[in-house]
TORZANU-418464 format. One record per residue (C-alpha): x negated, y negated, z. Coordinates in pm, whole numbers. Layout:
TORZANU-418464
       xx       yy       zz
        X        Y        Z
...
END
This chain:
TORZANU-418464
       xx       yy       zz
    -5428    -7384    14303
    -5468    -7443    14679
    -5848    -7408    14655
    -5856    -7648    14363
    -5638    -7904    14542
    -5857    -7882    14854
    -6167    -7942    14643
    -6003    -8244    14484
    -5904    -8388    14820
    -6257    -8343    14953
    -6383    -8528    14648
    -6137    -8811    14701
    -6373    -9046    14880
    -6628    -9011    14601
    -6372    -9073    14330
    -6227    -9375    14510
    -6579    -9517    14532
    -6632    -9456    14163
    -6309    -9616    14054
    -6351    -9909    14290
    -6722    -9971    14244
    -6910    -9742    14007
    -6638    -9697    13746
    -6575    -9951    13475
    -6261   -10160    13510
    -6111   -10390    13250
    -5836   -10644    13300
    -5753   -10868    13594
    -5912   -10839    13935
    -5693   -10808    14245
    -5676   -11183    14306
    -5561   -11264    13955
    -5334   -10958    13952
    -5155   -11095    14260
    -5116   -11429    14085
    -4977   -11258    13778
    -4724   -11073    13992
    -4607   -11405    14136
    -4560   -11526    13778
    -4323   -11239    13708
    -4555   -11019    13506
    -4549   -10644    13553
    -4870   -10477    13669
    -4975   -10154    13499
    -5281    -9933    13542
    -5418    -9675    13300
    -5699    -9421    13339
    -5910    -9352    13030
    -6217    -9157    12924
    -6496    -9411    12904
    -6673    -9490    12578
    -6528    -9534    12231
    -6216    -9346    12344
    -6128    -9628    12584
    -6264    -9905    12361
    -6016    -9842    12079
    -5726    -9849    12324
    -5844   -10166    12498
    -5849   -10358    12172
    -5481   -10270    12120
    -5359   -10381    12462
    -5343   -10763    12433
    -5057   -10754    12181
    -4855   -10518    12403
    -4930   -10722    12715
    -4809   -11042    12550
    -4493   -10891    12406
    -4391   -10714    12727
    -4521   -10969    12982
    -4747   -10715    13151
    -5104   -10705    13277
    -5281   -10373    13223
    -5575   -10270    13439
    -5800   -10014    13268
    -6009    -9761    13457
    -6287    -9616    13239
    -6419    -9291    13381
    -6645    -9002    13294
    -6475    -8675    13198
    -6525    -8518    13540
    -6420    -8828    13732
    -6115    -8877    13510
    -5999    -8521    13574
    -6044    -8554    13949
    -5895    -8901    13971
    -5578    -8812    13778
    -5533    -8492    13981
    -5579    -8676    14310
    -5341    -8949    14199
    -5075    -8680    14157
    -5088    -8598    14529
    -4935    -8938    14617
    -4562    -9001    14613
    -4622    -9332    14436
    -4886    -9304    14169
    -5148    -9565    14087
    -5157    -9481    13716
    -4895    -9540    13449
    -5080    -9377    13159
    -5379    -9146    13147
    -5603    -8965    12904
    -5598    -8587    12939
    -5829    -8326    12792
    -5637    -8036    12638
    -5810    -7784    12864
    -5644    -7946    13169
    -5291    -7890    13038
    -5215    -7569    13228
    -5351    -7701    13555
    -5166    -8030    13526
    -4832    -7884    13418
    -4848    -7616    13689
    -4904    -7889    13948
    -4640    -8125    13806
    -4896    -8394    13727
    -4739    -8504    13398
    -4400    -8650    13314
    -4178    -8495    13048
    -4222    -8726    12748
    -3920    -8583    12568
    -3699    -8683    12858
    -3846    -9033    12835
    -3748    -9051    12469
    -4084    -8986    12305
    -4138    -8710    12047
    -4435    -8625    11825
    -4387    -8706    11457
    -4474    -8506    11144
    -4765    -8733    11048
    -4967    -8590    11338
    -5179    -8289    11235
    -4967    -8001    11358
    -5251    -7785    11494
    -5351    -8063    11734
    -5007    -8053    11902
    -5016    -7687    12004
    -5097    -7759    12370
    -4871    -8063    12401
    -4548    -7875    12468
    -4394    -7679    12754
    -4064    -7509    12669
    -4024    -7730    12360
    -4065    -8048    12564
    -4359    -8279    12492
    -4588    -8366    12782
    -4890    -8496    12588
    -4960    -8684    12265
    -5289    -8614    12078
    -5458    -8954    12050
    -5830    -8927    11967
    -5928    -8651    11726
    -6242    -8523    11889
    -6352    -8194    11731
    -6688    -8025    11703
    -6893    -8083    11388
    -7243    -7979    11285
    -7468    -8284    11269
    -7777    -8245    11051
    -8066    -8445    10914
    -8023    -8457    10537
    -8395    -8471    10451
    -8480    -8173    10673
    -8196    -7972    10520
    -8313    -8056    10169
    -8674    -7965    10251
    -8544    -7621    10351
    -8388    -7580    10006
    -8028    -7670    10090
    -7797    -7969    10073
    -7542    -8065    10334
    -7256    -7923    10128
    -7426    -7587    10066
    -7470    -7494    10434
    -7209    -7219    10441
    -7282    -6986    10734
    -7464    -6936    11061
    -7729    -6747    10864
    -7794    -7062    10660
    -7816    -7270    10976
    -8076    -7039    11130
    -8278    -7027    10806
    -8291    -7407    10785
    -8386    -7447    11150
    -8661    -7185    11129
    -8806    -7355    10822
    -8796    -7689    11000
    -8974    -7540    11299
    -9240    -7388    11073
    -9304    -7734    10926
    -9366    -7884    11269
    -9019    -8025    11339
    -8759    -7919    11587
    -8479    -7703    11454
    -8157    -7675    11656
    -8089    -7906    11952
    -7840    -7801    12218
    -7707    -7968    12531
    -7811    -7783    12845
    -7748    -8061    13095
    -7426    -7912    13236
    -7239    -7583    13233
    -6954    -7749    13043
    -7177    -7879    12764
    -7367    -7551    12743
    -7046    -7352    12699
    -6872    -7595    12461
    -7174    -7621    12229
    -7180    -7241    12207
    -6810    -7189    12138
    -6827    -7265    11760
    -7098    -6999    11730
    -6887    -6749    11925
    -6581    -6820    11712
    -6783    -6766    11394
    -6854    -6412    11514
    -6483    -6351    11569
    -6514    -6367    11946
    -6352    -6572    12219
    -6380    -6616    12594
    -6038    -6470    12678
    -5791    -6232    12516
    -5423    -6293    12440
    -5344    -6235    12810
    -5609    -6488    12921
    -5834    -6214    13056
    -6210    -6270    13015
    -6390    -6111    12717
    -6741    -6247    12766
    -6919    -5911    12744
    -6752    -5803    12419
    -6957    -5690    12120
    -6879    -6014    11937
    -6988    -6221    12236
    -7314    -6026    12273
    -7390    -6065    11902
    -7315    -6438    11916
    -7534    -6485    12223
    -7824    -6296    12066
    -7793    -6518    11757
    -7775    -6830    11974
    -8093    -6735    12158
    -8272    -6707    11826
    -8125    -7037    11706
    -8208    -7250    12011
    -8561    -7109    12013
    -8622    -7330    11707
    -8553    -7646    11909
    -8483    -7751    12266
    -8223    -7882    12508
    -8152    -8255    12503
    -7884    -8487    12637
    -7631    -8631    12393
    -7802    -8961    12310
    -8138    -8791    12256
    -7977    -8524    12037
    -7823    -8788    11811
    -8146    -8990    11795
    -8358    -8681    11723
    -8141    -8562    11437
    -8101    -8912    11295
    -8478    -8972    11299
    -8563    -8632    11152
    -8758    -8521    11458
    -8492    -8251    11488
    -8271    -8088    11228
    -7929    -7991    11365
    -7699    -7985    11664
    -7333    -7950    11756
    -7183    -8299    11780
    -6856    -8492    11795
    -6732    -8757    11546
    -6740    -9038    11803
    -7115    -8995    11849
    -7233    -9095    11503
    -7094    -9264    11193
    -7260    -9129    10878
    -7270    -9332    10560
    -7400    -9268    10209
    -7735    -9418    10316
    -7761    -9272    10667
    -8029    -9017    10748
    -7780    -8777    10905
    -7444    -8634    10812
    -7208    -8374    10952
    -6988    -8091    10834
    -6713    -7874    10973
    -6848    -7526    11042
    -6732    -7268    10790
    -6665    -7010    11062
    -6876    -6746    10886
    -7167    -6563    11046
    -7313    -6473    10705
    -7233    -6583    10351
    -7015    -6277    10283
    -6859    -6251    10630
    -6499    -6329    10724
    -6431    -6697    10795
    -6274    -6780    11132
    -6145    -7107    11271
    -6460    -7225    11447
    -6422    -7595    11522
    -6344    -7662    11887
    -6107    -7937    11994
    -6209    -8196    12248
    -5903    -8407    12169
    -5817    -8679    12414
    -5443    -8683    12463
    -5222    -8942    12630
    -4979    -8858    12907
    -4772    -9032    13172
    -4821    -8930    13535
    -4499    -8798    13685
    -4534    -9037    13980
    -4582    -9349    13767
    -4391    -9647    13903
    -4326    -9775    13549
    -4229    -9465    13351
    -4005    -9635    13096
    -4257    -9910    13029
    -4534    -9651    13015
    -4334    -9461    12752
    -4313    -9782    12549
    -4690    -9827    12582
    -4755    -9468    12474
    -4518    -9509    12177
    -4699    -9829    12079
    -5049    -9675    12103
    -4937    -9370    11902
    -4777    -9583    11629
    -4928    -9491    11288
    -5012    -9851    11198
    -5161    -9926    11539
    -5375    -9613    11520
    -5478    -9694    11163
    -5604   -10028    11291
    -5846    -9857    11532
    -6039    -9671    11261
    -6272    -9964    11191
    -6371    -9963    11560
    -6444    -9591    11573
    -6096    -9455    11627
    -6022    -9103    11503
    -5642    -9064    11490
    -5499    -8713    11457
    -5291    -8850    11170
    -5286    -8772    10799
    -5189    -9135    10726
    -5527    -9244    10866
    -5759    -8957    10779
    -5637    -8914    10420
    -5596    -9282    10339
    -5791    -9378    10025
    -5928    -9701    10171
    -6036    -9526    10490
    -6212    -9249    10297
    -6384    -9501    10070
    -6534    -9667    10378
    -6564    -9360    10603
    -6593    -9050    10381
    -6679    -8834    10683
    -6313    -8846    10786
    -6237    -8590    10518
    -6457    -8348    10716
    -6292    -8452    11041
    -5947    -8390    10896
    -6049    -8042    10780
    -6191    -7964    11122
    -5877    -8086    11297
    -5658    -7874    11071
    -5846    -7558    11168
    -5951    -7637    11523
    -5922    -7428    11837
    -5836    -7559    12183
    -6032    -7432    12479
    -5824    -7188    12685
    -5522    -7352    12842
    -5569    -7195    13184
    -5559    -7364    13522
    -5893    -7201    13614
    -6084    -7343    13317
    -6319    -7561    13526
    -6425    -7266    13741
    -6432    -7046    13431
    -6680    -7254    13231
    -6889    -7322    13543
    -6930    -6948    13603
    -6994    -6866    13238
    -7230    -7161    13191
    -7434    -7059    13494
    -7485    -6708    13359
    -7565    -6843    13010
    -7825    -7065    13174
    -7973    -6758    13345
    -7997    -6586    13007
    -8154    -6886    12832
    -8410    -6933    13109
    -8506    -6564    13105
    -8374    -6481    13451
    -8140    -6219    13300
    -8107    -6032    12974
    -7811    -6108    12748
    -7635    -5792    12860
    -7706    -5851    13230
    -7591    -6211    13224
    -7273    -6145    13029
    -7180    -5840    13236
    -7228    -6043    13556
    -7021    -6325    13408
    -6747    -6081    13308
    -6728    -5936    13661
    -6714    -6280    13823
    -6454    -6406    13577
    -6233    -6100    13620
    -6233    -6173    13992
    -6153    -6540    13928
    -5861    -6462    13697
    -5720    -6207    13943
    -5678    -6467    14217
END
């Protein structure tokens, strides 16, 4: 924890520059904020993951601001900058943020460091309408510290025409064997097969996790000790090497465009990236979790859920709890669906009108019901960086599968022993 805190402090100047200049800020500027304070309004500040995740929250804020006589400044940050900024904010006695988005994989680190306030003590509890599996990382000793807000979960995006040319339909793709067969046929016809994100260690690892889960493997055991050179991991990596050989690495926007245009056939995606319709060229499914048609099915859809939490050093905890309660309200969340919101709620994802307009939410609901959170360990950032680096060595031919995974296992055992 001391090494991690030192790294965060060293990054502080960069983060402050990002949030002050390079980051996106909504709401009043300092001059108007001062004027608002003189008028008796309360100033609040929230830190959100940029993109559609922040957009659906921003559209909900004016009603809360008017009712509670507050002005809310919104910081929209990248995933990495959000993590660092929230962690750095926790080192101050008086925090700058009143509400923040938190990725589930940060939970152990943040609770160990006292970053988050106890929501139960502030009077907020999760309700039964929220998909239960998405709440598994939200509690510490039966007290809620997070609320699952945006139902990000991995799906398999595919071009419908390419799939049909390979002799399948979207709803008959039932295993990893089917996926490889389709991608190899697409490659043979002059198109790209499987597209993966190789632009960062995090993306490389996360895109691979659904494949690993489908082989019955995982990155840690029940004691959070690394298992990256297990037989299941080796088999999954060998399969992945064969699969990605049918396509290439691309960044997110290019992946979506390639699959949508038919230049490529498949890739691991997230619901917020693309909205399929009956007439769209692409669609997505929840992975079955089976390596072959007759293999055991495992939970293989990986959560990237954006949760809401209140920093423990917020200067407006009670008001922040009211804001969180408002944003998590079933009707308020239902209202965000038309703008790309993906609530972790049955009342939204199983609503007949929603499904008539957005039938893909049936798939999203299924994926959320059987999803898997990334390991809730305080070392997760260092963990995926180490593993992703060795996976990159394997993919680029610098090491064999066995060499890369054995080296990763040794490095990760050392990391987890610290």
